[in-house]
C-alpha positions as CSV (number, residue, x, y, z in Angstrom):
1,M,-161.8,-56.5,-63.1
2,L,-164.6,-53.3,-62.9
3,N,-163.3,-49.9,-64.3
4,I,-165.3,-47.5,-62.7
5,S,-165.0,-44.8,-65.7
6,D,-165.9,-48.0,-68.0
7,Y,-168.9,-48.8,-66.1
8,F,-170.4,-45.4,-65.8
9,T,-169.9,-44.8,-69.6
10,K,-171.7,-47.9,-70.2
11,H,-174.8,-46.8,-68.3
12,Q,-174.6,-43.3,-68.6
13,K,-178.1,-41.6,-69.5
14,E,-178.9,-38.8,-72.3
15,R,-177.5,-35.5,-71.0
16,E,-176.0,-37.5,-68.1
17,E,-172.7,-35.9,-66.8
18,L,-170.5,-36.9,-64.0
19,I,-169.8,-34.5,-61.5
20,R,-167.8,-36.1,-59.0
21,L,-166.6,-39.5,-58.5
22,V,-166.0,-40.5,-54.9
23,R,-163.7,-43.3,-53.1
24,C,-163.2,-43.9,-49.6
25,Y,-160.0,-42.2,-48.0
26,G,-157.0,-43.8,-48.1
27,L,-156.4,-44.5,-44.6
28,V,-159.4,-47.1,-44.6
29,M,-156.8,-49.8,-46.0
30,V,-154.4,-49.3,-43.3
31,P,-155.4,-51.5,-40.7
32,A,-155.6,-54.5,-43.2
33,I,-152.5,-53.5,-45.0
34,I,-150.6,-53.3,-41.6
35,A,-152.0,-56.4,-40.6
36,G,-151.1,-58.4,-44.2
37,S,-147.6,-56.8,-44.0
38,L,-147.1,-57.9,-40.4
39,L,-148.4,-61.6,-41.0
40,V,-145.6,-61.7,-44.0
41,V,-143.0,-60.2,-42.0
42,L,-143.7,-62.7,-39.1
43,N,-143.6,-65.5,-41.2
44,F,-140.0,-65.0,-42.6
45,F,-138.6,-64.2,-39.7
46,L,-140.1,-68.0,-38.7
47,L,-138.6,-69.3,-42.0
48,A,-135.7,-71.2,-40.5
49,W,-139.1,-72.6,-37.8
50,W,-140.7,-73.8,-40.6
51,L,-138.5,-75.5,-42.2
52,G,-137.2,-77.4,-39.4
53,H,-140.3,-79.1,-40.3
54,R,-140.1,-80.3,-42.9
55,G,-142.4,-81.0,-45.5
56,W,-145.4,-79.9,-43.4
57,G,-143.6,-77.1,-42.6
58,L,-142.5,-75.5,-46.0
59,L,-146.4,-75.8,-47.1
60,G,-147.1,-74.0,-43.5
61,F,-144.8,-71.4,-44.9
62,L,-146.4,-70.9,-48.7
63,A,-149.9,-70.7,-47.0
64,V,-149.5,-68.5,-44.3
65,L,-147.2,-66.4,-46.6
66,I,-150.1,-66.6,-49.4
67,I,-152.7,-65.3,-47.2
68,G,-150.7,-62.0,-45.5
69,V,-150.4,-61.3,-49.5
70,M,-154.2,-61.7,-50.2
71,V,-155.5,-59.7,-47.3
72,I,-153.4,-56.6,-48.4
73,I,-154.7,-57.6,-52.1
74,R,-158.4,-57.7,-50.7
75,A,-157.7,-54.3,-49.0
76,V,-156.5,-52.3,-52.2
77,Y,-159.1,-54.1,-53.9
78,V,-162.0,-53.7,-52.1
79,W,-161.3,-49.7,-51.8
80,S,-160.6,-49.3,-55.7
81,L,-164.3,-50.7,-56.6
82,N,-165.9,-49.1,-53.7
83,A,-166.9,-45.7,-55.5
84,M,-170.1,-43.4,-55.2
85,L,-170.4,-41.9,-58.3
86,I,-172.4,-38.2,-58.0
87,T,-174.0,-36.7,-61.7
88,N,-176.2,-34.3,-62.6
89,Q,-179.5,-36.8,-62.9
90,R,-178.9,-39.1,-59.5
91,I,-176.4,-40.7,-57.1
92,M,-174.4,-44.1,-57.9
93,Y,-173.0,-46.4,-55.4
94,I,-171.1,-49.3,-55.9
95,Q,-169.8,-51.2,-53.5
96,Q,-167.7,-54.0,-53.5
97,Q,-167.6,-56.9,-50.4
98,G,-165.1,-59.1,-50.8
99,F,-163.8,-60.6,-54.3
100,F,-167.1,-62.0,-55.7
101,H,-170.0,-59.7,-53.8
102,R,-170.5,-56.9,-55.8
103,T,-174.2,-54.1,-54.9
104,V,-175.1,-51.4,-57.1
105,S,-177.6,-48.8,-55.7
106,E,-179.0,-45.6,-57.6
107,I,-181.2,-42.8,-56.1
108,T,-182.5,-39.8,-58.2
109,Y,-182.9,-36.8,-56.6
110,D,-186.3,-36.3,-56.5
111,K,-186.6,-39.5,-54.3
112,I,-183.9,-38.0,-51.6
113,Q,-185.6,-36.9,-48.4
114,D,-182.7,-36.0,-46.4
115,V,-179.0,-36.4,-46.5
116,R,-176.4,-36.1,-43.5
117,S,-172.9,-36.6,-42.6
118,V,-171.6,-38.3,-40.1
119,V,-168.3,-38.4,-37.6
120,H,-168.0,-40.9,-34.9
121,G,-164.6,-41.7,-32.8
122,L,-161.2,-40.6,-32.2
123,W,-159.6,-41.4,-35.1
124,S,-162.1,-40.4,-37.4
125,T,-162.6,-36.9,-36.1
126,L,-158.5,-35.9,-35.9
127,F,-158.5,-37.5,-39.5
128,H,-161.7,-36.1,-40.7
129,F,-163.3,-38.8,-42.2
130,G,-167.1,-40.1,-41.9
131,S,-170.3,-41.1,-43.4
132,V,-172.7,-39.7,-45.6
133,V,-176.1,-41.2,-45.2
134,I,-179.1,-40.7,-47.8
135,Q,-182.4,-41.2,-47.0
136,T,-185.3,-42.3,-49.5
137,T,-188.7,-40.7,-49.3
138,G,-191.2,-43.5,-48.7
139,S,-188.7,-45.9,-47.3
140,S,-187.1,-46.6,-44.6
141,A,-184.2,-47.9,-46.2
142,S,-181.1,-45.6,-46.1
143,L,-177.7,-45.7,-48.6
144,E,-174.7,-45.1,-46.4
145,M,-171.0,-44.9,-48.0
146,S,-168.1,-44.9,-44.5
147,G,-164.6,-44.1,-44.7
148,L,-165.1,-40.5,-46.7
149,K,-162.5,-37.9,-46.0
150,D,-164.5,-34.4,-45.7
151,P,-168.4,-35.6,-45.6
152,S,-169.4,-32.4,-45.0
153,D,-168.2,-31.8,-48.0
154,L,-169.8,-34.7,-50.2
155,Q,-173.2,-33.8,-48.3
156,Q,-173.0,-30.5,-49.3
157,L,-172.5,-31.1,-52.6
158,I,-175.4,-33.9,-53.4
159,S,-177.6,-31.3,-51.4
160,D,-176.8,-28.4,-53.7
161,T,-177.1,-30.7,-56.7
162,Q,-180.7,-32.1,-55.6
163,R,-181.6,-28.4,-55.1
164,D,-180.5,-27.3,-59.0
165,Q,-181.9,-30.3,-60.1
166,V,-185.2,-29.8,-58.7
167,A,-185.3,-26.1,-59.7
168,T,-184.7,-27.0,-63.0
169,A,-186.9,-29.9,-63.6
170,P,-190.2,-29.4,-65.6
171,A,-193.3,-29.3,-63.4
172,E,-195.8,-32.0,-63.3
173,V,-198.9,-30.7,-64.5
174,T,-202.3,-32.9,-63.0
175,P,-205.5,-33.6,-64.5
176,V,-207.3,-30.6,-62.3
177,E,-204.7,-28.3,-64.3
178,V,-205.3,-29.1,-67.4
179,A,-209.1,-29.5,-67.3
180,R,-209.1,-25.7,-65.9
181,V,-206.8,-24.7,-68.9
182,L,-209.1,-26.1,-71.5
183,K,-212.1,-24.7,-69.7
184,H,-210.7,-21.4,-70.2
185,L,-209.8,-21.8,-73.3
186,Q,-213.1,-22.9,-74.6
187,G,-214.5,-19.5,-73.4
188,Q,-211.6,-17.6,-75.7
189,I,-212.7,-18.7,-78.9
190,S,-215.8,-19.8,-80.8
191,E,-217.6,-23.2,-80.8
192,E,-216.4,-23.8,-84.2
193,E,-213.1,-23.2,-83.4
194,W,-213.1,-25.6,-80.0
195,E,-214.6,-28.7,-82.2
196,H,-211.9,-28.4,-85.2
197,L,-209.4,-28.0,-82.4
198,V,-211.2,-31.0,-80.9
199,R,-210.8,-33.2,-83.4
200,K,-207.3,-31.9,-85.2
201,T,-206.6,-33.2,-81.2
202,H,-208.4,-36.8,-81.5
203,R,-206.2,-37.2,-84.6
204,D,-203.0,-36.1,-83.7
205,A,-203.2,-38.5,-80.9
206,S,-204.9,-41.6,-82.9
207,P,-201.7,-44.5,-83.8
């Protein structure tokens, strides 16, 4: 079984720090747990009926019991492995779908175009849970995690982290700016010093 903390440690980048580990709201498991529990309880109520059918009745009882238990286990398993990791460098979303299907998505802050929270429906409004949608630049695709407690708080955290990350990121120097600096430098030193600087730069750049 995947351990989220161990997974992050294994794939952690240099100077990367985990800010928050986000899981779905526990209430999202309730419908599946209730359904599985009702199936198990109802199955025991029908135990006498099952046993009245001898061999195949016992097999039917065991089959329904296993299905009910597996519904509960699957709900807890999927909940425990669905997680969004907010770090100071990127956002990782581990999406578990069933027992054997997992998708891991990653977005760096410079690729985020928009972050929004969505709360839709009566129950979501009453219990304050919803979705966070992250739109990336240059793509129609988006990353969405649903069933989150107080999604607006997570939206604000991502926006604040993105702003801090962009503010501290080194500015990209364009070739035009490099040429402008070199031209200015050439005018400030003698021709001999300039030629010496060019030769030294060429030697340093050579393998």
